[in-house]
SETORFI-720022 format. One record per atom (N, C-alpha, C, O, CB): x, y, z; residue in one letter. Coordinates in steps of 0.001 Angstrom, whole numbers, plus 500000, padded with zeros to 6 digits. Each point is the difference from the previous one (the first is absolute). Glycine has a CB too. Layout:
SETORFI-720022
XYZA...
***
This chain:
SETORFI-720022
500671499052499833T499154501027499778T501446501164500594T501072499787500566T495714498896499832T502416502715499037L500431500894499600L499871500630501003L501062500484500391L498712499274497612L499320500466502635S499698500535501735S500920499917500862S500296498875500402S497762500477499528S502751501993500668G500489499871500899G501672499888499416G500814499317500621G496787499740500696G502700501541497687M500896499318498962M500431501895500053M499330501000499744M499390495981498423M502730502811502300R500692501385499600R500336499940498585R500090498882499492R500942501505502755R499123500416497202V499882500820497876V500753501581500345V499610500941500692V497042497997498039V504699500839500374L500736500954500092L499221500301497983L499952499219499050L502803500037503547L496728502392497562I499853500176498519I501396500880499654I500696500651500778I496346499327499132I503067499871499082V501092500906499418V499898500524498384V499997499304498985V501457499340502787V498452503019498375S499732500243499158S500562501871500022S500194500570501074S497867496959498785S502060502936499250S500401501497499931S498832500737499706S499955501098500556S502299498501498666S496253499936499656D498782500756500189D499237499489501336D499366498975500251D500472501378497098D500522500884503452I498886500224501323I498796499802499944I499297499891501005I501781501504499546I498447498519498109E498574499233500139E499304498255499557E499010499339500315E500912503339499308E501178497165499565Q499940498584499908Q500215499385501291Q499238499155500469Q501496500955497291Q500530500410502932R499855499784501575R498985500217500827R499815499106500826R501968501299498941R497609500372500260K498594499870500630K499011499445499624K499024499916500745K501469501537499812K499507497920497936Q498584499045499792Q500494499128500640Q499474499456500971Q499421500877496930Q502189499421501633L500002498169500645L500102499792501426L499644498919500470L501646500325497591L499205501773502756A500032500086501494A498561499966500218A499602499441501022A502592501916499419A497030499118498816E498267500387500470E499271498667499730E499129499570500757E500706503177498416E500651496502499484L499882498863499714L500415498255500759L499330498983500179L500757503076498095L500916498209501918V500499498785501049V499820499901501596V500412499142500782V501217500894497510V497392501479501993R499660500344501576R498900499400499588R500326498828500187R500707503384501003R498138497763498480G499150499481499062G499873498328500224G498932499394500083G501763502706498247G500228497491501724W500055498151499928W500957499976501352W500926499196500111W499089499875496734W499750501617503870R500708500170501550R501265499447499735R500343498926500493R497636500771501149R502846501067497500M501219499935500354M500814501443500465M499311501020500020M500443496882498407M501427502184501879L500819501019500781L501022500515499326L501128499542500183L498397499456501660L500258502006497292P500674500563499138P500828501297500305P499570500806500825P498784498051497976P503117501402500382L500617500299500550L500200500877498578L499380499758498963L501191498486503260L500545502953497967E500018500692498128E501558500343500046E500611500456500966E496606501108498523E503014498291499939A501410500662499608A500051500509498253A499484499569498968A501796498599503103A499700503052498297D499573500507498142D501290500122498970D500049500676498973D497894501078501969D503391497154499786D501141499118499411D500260499145500580D499608499588501091D501232501703498116D500171498210499785A500602498347500787A500653500147501522A499778499130500842A501092499939496579A499937502072502866A500946500234500933A498688500121501384A499894499244500967A502542502178497185A496844499581501561M499029499966501266M499187498610499938M499342499739501007M500332503019499038M500289496202498757A499136498637500314A500996499402501015A499735499626501142A498936499829496380A503105500512501547L500741499049500846L500063500285501307L500046499018500742L501144500537497566L498835502151502492Q500100500211501521Q499066499296500447Q500221499133500846Q500597502926499255Q497475498280499220L499134499493500730L500154498747500191L500229499875501203L498565501605498240L501214497169499886L500320498777499572L500992499855501553L499566499544501058L500230500521495627L501662500479503065S500696499529500315S499679500417502285S500457499510501033S501138500566495544S497650500767503171R499460500747501497R498964498642500424R500020499340501040R499899503947498277R499406496604499773A498890499143500266A500524498270500304A499330499126500551A499116502775497751A502346498033501382A500856498448499881A501066500036501578A500386499013500625A499883500910495895A499974501401503771E500371500293501466E499433499935500942E500427499558501067E500441501395498231E498207499421500511G499206500474501486G498089499544499826G499346499194500662G502799503513499711G497620497785498996E498290499871499603E499317498142499766E499153499283500533E501340503580497801E500495497047500562G499526498927499430G500183500271498379G500155501039499358G498190498443502777G501584499367497551E500658499919498151E498834500512499564E499018499756500701E502580497985498779E498233502968499454I499436500331498766I500259499615499213I501005500254499336I498704500974501100I498680497297499170A500140498886499071A499547500423498634A500190499213499073A499473499146502763A499710502892497916L499790500459498595L500486501254499782L499754500959500732L498410497794499089L502769501292498842V499933501461499484V499352499786498602V500174499046499242V502042501973502059V496690500507498453I499825499978499017I500418501024498684I499036500214499265I499617498570502303I502511501824498052T500451500492499240T499533500385498907T499449499228499216T501670499963501802T499042502124498760S500666500361498222S501000499899499364S501115500279500440S497962500871499780S500715498487498786N501304499769498852N500658501295499930N501199500141499757N497652498121498626N500263502746501855Q501098501285499586Q499975500351501310Q499070499986500807Q500528501036496697Q502036499432502657L499651500843501968L501543500450499666L500830499405499313L497275498680503168L501992502970498120P501141501284499773P501378499230500239P500054498943500629P498394503315500417P502305498172498572V501715499343499936V500084498165499853V500895499462499349V499963502849502643V498236497035498610Q500021498904500029Q498689499381499518Q499047500369500686Q502667499979500918Q498034498974497597D499138499056499502D499088498952500738D500265499702501164D501360500741497391D497491499090500903G499298499155500793G500595498619500110G499932499222500951G498170502105498472G502534498517499339F500964498870500183F500962500035500835F500191499192500909F499429500479497256F501055501308501550L501737499968500924L499110500063501522L500675499699500985L501744502205497149L496421498389502063L499845500490501912L499632498353500046L500854499481500719L497776503739500042L500496495838498782A499776498420500123A501164499123500161A500243499051500745A497923501300497891A502578500351500293F501157499046500085F500918500436501340F500561499058500558F499449500587496622F500150501404503265R500817500203501636R499080499190500460R500424498874500259R500632503585500239R497187497831499803I499803499078500781I499949498478500009I500059499274500992I499221502569499290I500629497886498746K500443498672500103K501489499156499913K500261498805499863K497579501629499397K503036500845500894H500959499125500290H500432501069500986H500861500737499519H499702497597498308H499030502003503600N499778500323501084N499926498593500642N499296499166499430N499682503148500001N501810497273501923A499883498773500517A498782500062500563A499232499095499674A502999500441500627A497200501623500778R499503500523500493R498217499995499259R498990499705500639R503698501327500239R497342499242498140L499139500310499605L498950499533498122L499111500489499303L502466501107502942L499294497260497766K500301498756499214K498496499553499782K499605499663498884K502930499593502174K496448500759500326R499004498859500287R498758501282499038R498954499591499497R501968498550503717R499501503307496725T498993500868499632T499566499678498276T500800500093499069T500238501815502969T497752497765497857A499442499970498793A500003501841499077A499777501068500571A498589496379500764A501809502449497853V500439500976499037V498836499939498564V500121499181499089V502774500447501929V496046501389499053V499147500054498671V500012501182499612V499838500930500790V498755497481499641V501595501755498316M500349501058498265M498603500184500140M499221499086500266M502857499848497636M497482502715501846L499087500759499468L500549500437499190L500658500870500570L498201499489500851L501497499699497048A500938500554498894A498728501160499578A498817499661499973A503063497816499004A498482503606500780T499010501067499306T500818499814498515T499492500601499053T499683501478503242T502235497015497402T500088500209498532T500823498566500107T500483499533501031T499512503505498146T500042496390499517G500539498743500325G500522499719498483G499559500491498961G498778498654503266G502828499839497957K501263500005498560K500510498538499707K499955499250500975K501205503217499736K499276497046498210P500118498512500256P501367500096500864P500815500899500205P497910497963497416P501158499929502747G500763499448501227G499965500275501257G500861499714500833G500228500134497816G497621500879501566D499626499969501326D499821498682500748D500699499651500952D498358502337498364D500075497414500229A499931499059500472A501841499025500426A500368499981501174A496720500463497389A503174499356501109I501425499889500132I500372500553501078I500020499420501085I500329500532496845I499963501155501892A500894501121501639A498539499820500656A500230500504501100A501930502147497959A496870497070500971C499323499092501492C500236498786500084C499157499681500838C499084501435499277C502161498194499693R500243498710500063R501735500320500699R500394499639501109R497609499170496499R502555501735501652E502010500633500619E499367500409501536E500434499465501020E501263502292496253E497542498960502737S500070501138501383S499069499595500995S499840500656501029S500647501405497624S498701496574501021G499310499552501122G498915500564500248G499550500119501139G502163499367499626G497584501045497913I498712500253500173I498589499145499826I499554499784498873I501828501950500643I498106497907501398S498515498955499982S498632500588498905S499138499288499486S501452500145503532S499533501760496879A499151500524499051A499806501231499220A499822501017500671A499551497663500542A500625501457497287Y500106500962499381Y498661500347499656Y499377498956499812Y502813500551499594Y497194501355500451L498468500809499720L500146501202499885L500403500876500765L498360497859500395L500541501244496854R500382500966499718R498491501015500539R498811499684500027R503262499173497906R498660502488502461Q498880500831499601Q499034500493499178Q500566500132498915Q500569499893501980Q497577500371498983P498910499918501185P499815498771500017P500175499351498968P498643502614500907P500591497139501875I499638499348500202I499121500133501095I500071500899500839I501509498397497950I497465499653501184G498926500298501052G500321499448500876G500706498991499988G497697501283498970G500946500516502405P499878498873501048P500008498737500060P500965499524500598P498220501774499810P499981497907499129H499663498594499809H501230499511499649H500511499196500780H497170500964498549H502890500129499710Q501304499396499424Q501011500030501090Q500669499073500456Q498888501706497159Q500408500851502802L501496499929501126L499692499059501201L500887499348500551L499869503310499070L497754497303500806N499925499023501010N500726498710499377N500835499350500629N496888501683500435N501955498736497917E499913498370499764E501603499806499659E500466498868500135E496718500742498725E503569501337500754A501277499901499746A501290499815501547A501128499511500055A497727502060497480A500081499219503718L500725500269501355L499720498942500653L500441499813501134L499464502466499033L499151496690499075S499311498763500903S500689498712499706S500202499036500738S497456502001499214S502769499239498356A500970498847499289A500907500054500666A500304499040500707A499274500974497223A501355501474502046V501306499769500635V500163499935501248V500915499361500518V499719501496497948V498615499709502081M500279499420501889M499540498158499910M500532499073500612M498277503926501055M500184496960497473G499713498416500921G501313498802498780G499876498775500000G496169501672500991G504827500132498318T501199499269499278T501334500037500435T501064499424499776T497732500969498550T500508500972502753Q501509500285501039Q500621498651500515Q499388499290500798Q499611503027500288Q502149497384498461D500699498750500670D500858500736500617D500403501044499488D499409497029499018D500839501266503357D500754500400500305D501502499604500131D500844500392500807D497170500236499687D502081498424498416D501497499538499505D500741500351499076D501216499987499807D498141498617500830D499280501887498510S500700501037498302S499561501331500259S499018500481500566S500584497728497261S501465502275501564E499821501714499983E499206500073498782E500366501094499570E501971499888501511E496797498560498061T499101500011498901T499110499145499885T500151498812500285T501259502001498814T497271499839500348T499359499109499643T500503499112498511T501084500059499419T497188501464502079T500779497847498241A500509499049498943A499637500493498829A500644499732498986A499251498397502273A499075502621498723T499199500796498797T499841501172500026T499033500357500673T499924498165499077T501759502445499656L499279501700500526L498957499892499215L499879499691498814L502064502092501614L497249498543500477I498276500610500167I499949500880499090I500950500763500174I498558499146502189I499823500422496666T499036500889498804T498704499802499921T499342499015500334T502287500935498326T497923501424500703R498446499721499882R499616498622499011R499067499215500174R500576503618500097R501270497152498775H499934498557498610H500073498610501241H499304499026499714H502718502307497470H498760498602504079S500159499082500692S498469499457501154S499496498894500198S503351502145499287S496845500283501030L498969500197500491L498716499478499383L499108499260500416L502205502395500352L498955499132497840R498239499534498852R500649498538499962R499281499321500732R499687503141496999R501927496842501820E500637498590499497E498886498806501434E499151499109499996E504454502136498868E497221499606502146A499548499176501251A498734499894500407A499733499102500798A502078501410499865A497117500407498860K498433499621500670K499541499105497946K499226499047500096K499789504172502733K501275496996496218S499168500025499419S499990497961499318S501024499324499898S499220504159499834S498794496184500042G499873498554499553G498505500323499112G499535501113499756G501863497245502642G498149500572497294T499038499296499071T498302499941500580T499761499104500810T502579499344498433T497112501991500568V498593499474500560V499178500021499190V499699500944499270V500526499656502566V499102497836498232L498556499653499309L498717500219500744L499610499510501060L501609498812497844L498263502476500336V498516500059501008V498930499805499236V499442500508499028V501275501114502517V499183497599499096I498345498992499449I498887500409501164I500012499887501226I501315497430497716I497574503283499985D498721500615500119D499454499878499296D500351500285498855D500008500815502011D498007498208499551A498905500085499070A499806501011499199A499960500098498774A499209498798502568A500646502276500028N499552500928500146N501526501401498736N501120500371500350N497078498197502872N501193501682495709R501295500453499225R500348501451500879R501029500428500522R498282498414496680R499434501625502692D500798501296501297D500521500069500834D500709500905500439D498363499719499375D500596498149500667H501302499966501996H500814499732499333H501003500373500609H498156498567501739H501367500321496072A500989499590499808A500607500942499899A501058500155500611A498439498171498747A499976502593499810M501049501032499260M499921501172501377M500911500813500152M498475498776496542M499725500376504006T500421501088501531T501368499599500370T500957500774500001T496584499332501263T502511498464499096A500998499293500708A501548500125499337A501108500289500451A496853498093500261A501531501261498039A501896500579498611A499891501041500234A501098500439500343A499225498457497322A498976501793502354Q500590501860500143Q500761500036501100Q501208500181499844Q496766501134499356Q501475498520502157V500689499861501168V501008499474500119V500842500478500760V497648499617499850V501772498649498616L501438499681500220L500794500323499610L501093499925500562L498470498969499746L500219501683498389K500810500632499141K500692501022500683K501227500055500084K497404499398498148K500440501496502341K500164501003500460K501737500011501078K500870500867500085K495919499324499530K503083498380501058V501129499870501122V500703499215499051V500508499082500643V498464500969501919V501300499845496314G501315499333499014G499541498835499547G500691499543499090G501256501262502120G496905498391499176Y499735498501499659Y500042499303498210Y500201501055499400Y498160499453503020Y501592498772496854R500284499805499002R498476499024500573R499809499362501035R503333501241497851R495948499661499868I498355499555499671I500089499199499080I498986499488499526I499857502392500913I
***
């Protein structure tokens, strides 16, 4: 469960930080905010020394001085912080980002804009796949992998054609093939 989990939101965009903090508060998470990588690393280190570790970092890919990939790399290569999961919200993407995510230890890579439901699914998937003995998850979680994980094929059989059509429409909206 995400309830009660401490999360660090890292973005130089104050509006994005506020929106994310309010969203995760609605899921009963405990957000902290940082506007750059240096502040994020200080907060993570301070929390690991005393208040208890921060389990999750949600970062933008575009940060001043150090980008989100370098921040994730520094988190994953710090002995006290390596169990912290990192989720990247990318405002822009480019070829090679998936490889950079794997090399940096990023668990999920999601392009903006992203809906609250998709973000919640991704965070739940990341925190559900965290293994204390490994430094990264086996698969990089993306919008595509979330969609593929819940897709399937459903055969709708109903003597009433209207009921069958309604069921088919509802199932299609949530990602099933009919």
